N, C-alpha and C positions, 0 to 999 in steps of 0.2 A: 153584624149586621151589614150589607155591603154601603159605600160611600160613594158619592158624585163626586167628591174633589177630597184630595189630600188637604190641603188649608183653603181656608175661604176669609180675603180680609171683607170686612165691612166697612166702608167709609172709602171714598174715591176724591177724596184731598188730597193736601200735599204729603200729609205722611203716610197715608192708606196707601196712594199711587205708587210711593216709593217702596213700602212694605211688600208691597205686590210684587213691582219689580227685581227686587232683591230675592224675593223667593222663588220668582217664576224662574232665573237665572240658575237657579240652584237644584232644582225639584220640578217633575213634574205635575200636574193636577193642583192647579193653583187658579184661585178664581179671586177677582175685587169685585164687591157690590156696589155700585155708587150713582145716583142719578145726575146727570148731563146738568150746566145749570139753567134755570126753568126761562123760557122765553118772555113770560110776564109774572114779571114777582109777585102781583098784590093777587092773582086769579089762582097761585100757586098753591096746590093741596098739599103737598109736600113735604120734605125738611129741605134744609138751605145749608148751605155751607158758607164760611167766611172769606173764601178767597175768589168771590166774583168782582174783581178790582185788578188794577194795573200797576197798584205801587206797595211794596214793601220793603222797610230799610233793611239791608244785609249787612252784617260788620262781623267782626271779631271780637271788638272793643265792647268788653262788659266787666263789671266789676266782681262778678260769679263767673270763677273757672270753669266749669263745669260748662257752665254757658256759653262762656268763650270757646271751648274747644268741642262742643257741639255745632257752632257754627264755624269753626277755620275749618273742621273735616270736610261739611257740607258745601262752602264754597271751593275749599280745594278740588270740588267734583263738578263742577258747573261746566265747563269746558268740555268735559266728557257729555254731560246731560246735553248740552246745545249739539256738540258735533254727532253726536249718535241720534238725536229724534232729529236733528234739522230746525227744530225750533231754539229761536234766541228769545231769551228773558231777562238776560240779565246787563246792567248799565254800570259800569264802573266809574262813579260819579266822587266816591269818598263818603268818607263819616265822620263826623264830629260830634264830641259827645260835650257838654258846654255844662257849667254848674260852678257855686260858688266859691272862688278860692280859699284855700285854708283847711276844706271839707275832707274825710276822706276815702269819698266817692271818687273822684276823680284821679286820686293816687293808685285805690284798689284796680281801678281798669285800666291803668298804665301798668302796674305790675302782672296782669294777668295776660297783658298782649306781650310784655317778655317774656313771661314763662312758657311762652308760645314762639317766641320767635317772630312777632309782628311787629313790622316796624312801625311807630307811631311818633307825632310832633306833639309836645306839650308846648301850649300858646296860653301867652299870659291875655291880659285886654289889649295892650296894644297889638299883641301878635293876631288876635283875631281880628279887629278892625282892620288891620293892613290884609290878612289873607281871605277875609269876608265882607267886604266895604257895603254889601247888600242889606248885611244884619245889623240892627242894633241892639245887641245882647243886654240886659240888667248891668248896673255898676258893679265892680268886683268880681266877674267872672273870669273864668280862666277853660282851657277846653283841652283835649286830646284828640288829636286827628290823624285817622288812618285814610291817606291815600290810594293805598293798593288793597285791592282786592275785597274792595266795601262799596258801596252805592246803596242800589236799589232791585227790586226783582218785579216781575211779571208773575204774582202767582197764580192766574188764569192760566197762563203760557206756559207755567212751571208743573202746573198739574196736567196740561193736555201733554206736555214731553214726556211724564211719568208713567202717564196711563199709556201713551204708544210706545213707549220701551216696554212696559209691562205684556203689552199684548206681542211687542215682537219677540220676546222670550220665551210668551206660550201662553199666557195669562188669559184665562175667558174673564171678560168684562162682561157683568150682566149690569144694565143702565135700569135700576129700580132702587129702592130703598128699603131696608128690612124693620119688620114690627114685630118680630120674637125670634130669642135665640133661646134652645135650652137643649141641656145634656138627655141623653136617652141613648143605653144600650152600648156605654163606651165611646161615644159620637157627639156631636155636637150637630142640630138641627137647627135650619135657618128658614125662616117664612116672610117672605118679602110682601109689599105692598100691591103687588101684581096675583097675588094668590100662589106663587108657586113656592115649591119647597125644597130645598136644597139639603144634603147631608154631608157631613164632612169629618173629618179625624181630628182638626183643631180650625178653630176658627181666632180671630184675630179683630175686634173692637177697636177701629179708629174712627169714631164719628163725631168727634171733636164736641163740641156743648149737646151734642143732641145723644152723645154716649148716657148720660141721665136719664134716658125716656125708659119708663117702665117695659119690664118683659124683656131687656135687652143681657141682663145680667143675676146671677143668685142672687147678688147682695148689691146695694146701689154704690159707686164711686163716692168716695169723701170729695167731692169737686164742687166748687161753686162757680156759677154761669155767671156773669155779668153783662148787661145791655152796653154795648159803644156807641158811640155819636161820631162819626167821621165827618169831615168837614171841608169839602173841595172849593176853592178859589180859581173860579176861569181869568186865565192869564191870557193875555192879547199876543199873539206872533211877536210884537215886539218886546214885550216884556220877558219873554221865554231866552229870545236871542240874548238880552242885557243878563238875564240870571242863569245863563248856560254853564258857568262854572260854581252854580250852588250843590255844595254834600247836602247828602242827606243828614238830618240832625235830631238829637236827641237833647232836649234842653230841662236842667230842673234847675229851680231856682224859688224862691217865696212865692207860694200861690199859683208857681207854673209847673207842670209837668208834663211836658209835652213830644210829640215827635213829629217831625215834619219832613216833606220829600219836594225836591225840587218839582217845576215844571215838567209835568209826563204827558205826552200824547195820548190821549183818549181812544176807544174807538171809534167814537163820534168825528175823529179830526181835530178836536178840540186840546189844548195844553190844561193840565189843572194843577195847581198846587193843591197838596192833601195835607192837614192837619189832623191829629188826632191826642186826646187826652182828656176823658172827660174828668170833672173837677170833685163828682162824686158818684158812689154807686148806685147803680139799680139792678138786683136780682131777681133773674129769671129761673124759677122753680121747679118748671118740669117745660117738658116738648112742646106742650101747647101755648106757654108763654114766648116760648121761641119764636114760635111759626108766626104768631101774631106779630111779635117784634119786627123779625124783618119782613114784613108787609108796611112796614112805616118808613118816614125818612129820619128816625131818631127825635130828639130831643130840642126845642128849642130855646131852653138853657144853655145846654152845651152849647149849640151854634153860637149864640150870643158870647158865652164866656172864650171861646176859641177864636171868634171874630177880633174881639179886644185885641186877644195876645199876637195875633196875626199882623193887626194895623201897629201896633208897638213894634215887633219882631223885626218887619222888611215895611218901612214906612214909605217907602217910594212906589209900591206896587198898586196899582189901581183897579181892582177885580172888573173883571166885564159882569160875571155874574156869581154869586154865595149857594151853594147846595149842600144839601147832607144825605148821609146813608146810615142805616143799620148796621151792625155787626156787634159779634157777641167776642168775649175771652174766657179762657176758664182757668180756675185758679185749685192747683192741689194744696196740699198741707205743707208736704216738704217743699214746696216751689219749683219741683221741676217735673218732668213729663212722669206719667206713670205707663211703666213697660214691664208686664209681669201676669202670672196667673191669677184668674178668682179663686173663688174657692174649689171650683170646676177644674179638673184638669184637662180638659177642652176647649174653653172659653179663659182668651187671653186678652187684657185692655193695653190700648195705645192711645192714650189721650192726657189733656191735662197740660197745656202748653204757655198759660200764662199770658198769650196774645204775644209770645216774640217766638214763637217756632216756626216761622215761614223761611227764614234765614237757613234754619237749621231743621228744615225736613227731610232732606235726604239722610241724614246721617240718624236723626229719630228712629227713621223709617227702615235703615239698615238694622238698628237695633232689635226692633220689631220684629224682623225676620232671622235674626240671630236666635230670636226666643224662642219662637215656636221652631225652627230646626234643629237647635241644638238642647233645649229644655231650658236655658238662663243665657244670661249675657255675662261672659267675662269682663275682667273689669277694665282692661284697656286704657286706663290715665284717667278715669273720672274717679271723682269720691264720694259719687251715691251709687247704691243698687238701680235706683229707680222704680224700689217697690210701690207697687200701688196700694192704698188706702180704701179700703172699703167703712159704709157704716154702719 
């Protein structure tokens, strides 16, 4: 039976747009299906994405070498992506990972960096205070600091850049969302919410948390989606100037497991310091719950928890306002992205990134493209094969 496209990528977030770019650069007949960001989130009836934001941490330093390698290879290509697209999405302000002295978290983080040839500095409590006087870290803290090739990206602008490059390479961008996928007669049939049907040799489902929605896969992916509440502290221009040397931060301490981004200018022209790190989990079991969640402002309990942390961590900053937003993260059984085929040889998945994939999305998308083009992912230095798990 005739097909409309050779490959269809379903989901135009950070990984899906990257996969579409790499596919279109190597073959004709590529489409990527995914909506634009909604103008009115609360009135929106379709799906959502977690890249509707201006700040995500980027860094190589990670205690897990596979995640470090995914990030490092993506970061190496940031300049190329920005240059080819004309869209600037990256700020190199450095990243520091802080945890209690004596634990293995910092040592594993340092070792992974060393194995990849990434330069870092190990800072004791005095070194942290000297380097970052605006932070008040818990007693007994130490840190690993990566000054180069680290900082933060705008996920919104990265998706714009990757979508533009996919189109420039010949991909067809379909601004809709998919409601069903099925195998039929040796090809994949995709139906959209707009009532259109597209047929392809193969499809790659890269729909983030919405990959658990019904009617998309022969078997559901073994993935748990958690609601997350991020909190934004509006910062005065004076404080933004005073904190200009602030790096991105990951902090692990008793009762604290957070990430924090320095003041970033948002589309409204204001500077916001962003923090995330829910103290407990709220599971979202299906796409109906996810849609409802994205229309909220998150949870007040998380806001209060994060407000207390910021008050202690950045004590000299007086926010002009405090707001929250809803997000989701998707966790797999392996702890790594799932990049592989379902029980159907026409339907593959690219999903499940534990809330840490923004920085690594170009490399993850490249691996998804390789899966469709070659039928498998070669090792390439990873100690995992990214095999998906299904329920």
